[in-house]
N, C-alpha and C positions, 0 to 999 in steps of 0.2 A: 593239358597235363595238370592234374591236381595233386599237389604235394602237401602232405600232412605230417606233422611231427607230434608225437604223443608219448606219454609214459609207457614204458614196456610193462607187459604183464606176463605171467607164466604161460599163457596161451601162445606167446611169441617165441618160446624156447625152441620149438622145432626149426623155425626159420632161422633164428640166431645161430643155432647149432650147425645147420647146414652151411650157412655162409662162412662161419668161422672154420669149419672143417675144410672147406675149399682153400681158404687162406693158409691153413696149416699144411695141407698136402702140396699145394702148388706154389705158394708164395713165400715171401720173407718178411711180411708185416708182423708175423709172430715167430718167435724162435722156438716154439713148441714143436716137437716131432710127432706126437700122437694127439690127435684131436679129442677133446672130451666128448663123451656120449651125452645124450639128452639129460640123463639124470645128473651127471656131473655139471653140465651147463646150467641146469635148473638150480643147483646148489649155489653156483657162482652168482647167478642173477639174484637169487633170494638173499644171499649174504650181503650184497651191495645195497639192495633195496632195504633190507632190515637195518642197515647201519645209517640209513637216511641219505644215501648218495643218489644222484639222478641217473636213471637208465632210460634211454629214449629209443624210440623206433620211428623210422620214416616209412611212409607209404606213398606210392605214386599210383594214382587212380585205383586206390584200395588194394594195391599189391605191395607186399613187403619189399622195401628197397634198401634197407640198411639199418644200422643201429649205432649208438654211441653211449658211452658211460664214463663216469668219473669214479675214482676210488682213492684211497689213501696213497700218498706218494711214498711215505715211509711210516713205520710204526712208532717211532719215537715221538714223544710229546711235542717237541719243538717244531715238528713238521705238520702239526694238526691243522694249519691254515693253508696247506698246500695240497692240491689234488693232481693226480695223473689221469689223463684222459685217453680214450681210445675211440676211433671212428672207423667203421667198416661199411662200405657201400657195395651193394651187389652189382655185378657186371652190367646188367641190363639198365641200371639207373645211373651209371657214371656219366659225368659230363652234363648233368641236368640240374646242378645246384643242390643235390641231396646232401653232400658232405658239408657244404656251407650252411645249409639250414640246420642240420644236426648239430654241428659244432657251435653255431651261433646260439641256439637254444640251450645247449649244454653250458656255455659260458654264462648266459643270463641266469640259469638256475643255480650254478655254483656261486655266482656273485650274491644272489639273494640268500644263500645259505651262509654267507659270511666268509667264504674262502677268499684268500688274498693272492694266491699264485696258482697258475696252472702249468703243468709240465706235459710235454709230448715226447714220447720216446719212439722214434721212427726207425724202423728196420731198413737199413741200407740208404745211403745218401742218394742213390739213383732213383729212389721213389719220388720223382719230381712232382707228381700230382699231389702227394701228401704234403710235401714241403711247401708247395705253392698254396695249398689250402690253408695251412697254418700261417704262412706269411700274410696272406690276404686278411686274416682275422687278428693280426697284431702280434703274432708270435715272432720271436727272434731266435736265431740259432745261437746257442750258448756253448756248443761243443760237439765234436765228433769223436766217438771212441772207435779207434781202429781195431779191427780184428776181434771185436768183443764177443761175437757169437759165431757159431759154425752151423751151417745147414746146407743141404743139397750139395755136399762135397766141397764147399768153399767157405772161407772166412768172410764174415760180414761186418761191416762198419755200422755204427748206430748213431743217428743224429739225435741230439738233445735240443729241444726248443722250449721256450718259456714265454709266458704272457702274464702280466699283472692282471688281477681281478679287482674291481672296485678301486680302493685307494692303495692297493698293493702294499708296499713296504713303507709308505709315507706316514702312516699313523698306526698306533697299536690297534689290534682287532678288539671288538667289543667282548668284554668278559676275560680279557687277557690277565692272567694272574702270575705271569712269569717275572 
């Protein structure tokens, strides 16, 4: 098995769209009800890349296996050193280290961009694989929102996890003018 992590391109949008659509339809990793079409997903990818955020794709033996990206945690200036991340792994690639490889590279790229905190918002505490992935890479659970979302006819809790990047909150970030 050959695993490769690389930057996403717009050529990856059909595979990203298909994976995300399955998650929207069948799962609770996303609380969206209607999956975006390829044009909408292309806009989302382009927006993040245009803002300088990392967007990654995993391939196993040259076959699309998943994706991960980081974006703004919140829009207010005081949050500009914090990113929220998302990782999605295709069913055929689960259990083979794809999530670890994607999230590890995402962490490294966010650190190199000067970000200081990374937040994971995990739909449903029962998503043990996602919680375990994040714990393995140094995230800690900072809270669980009960009944925060509703999907598939039931109320869903949401796990919030956090990990320091680089020096975290121990020093001021480069260029801080606050």
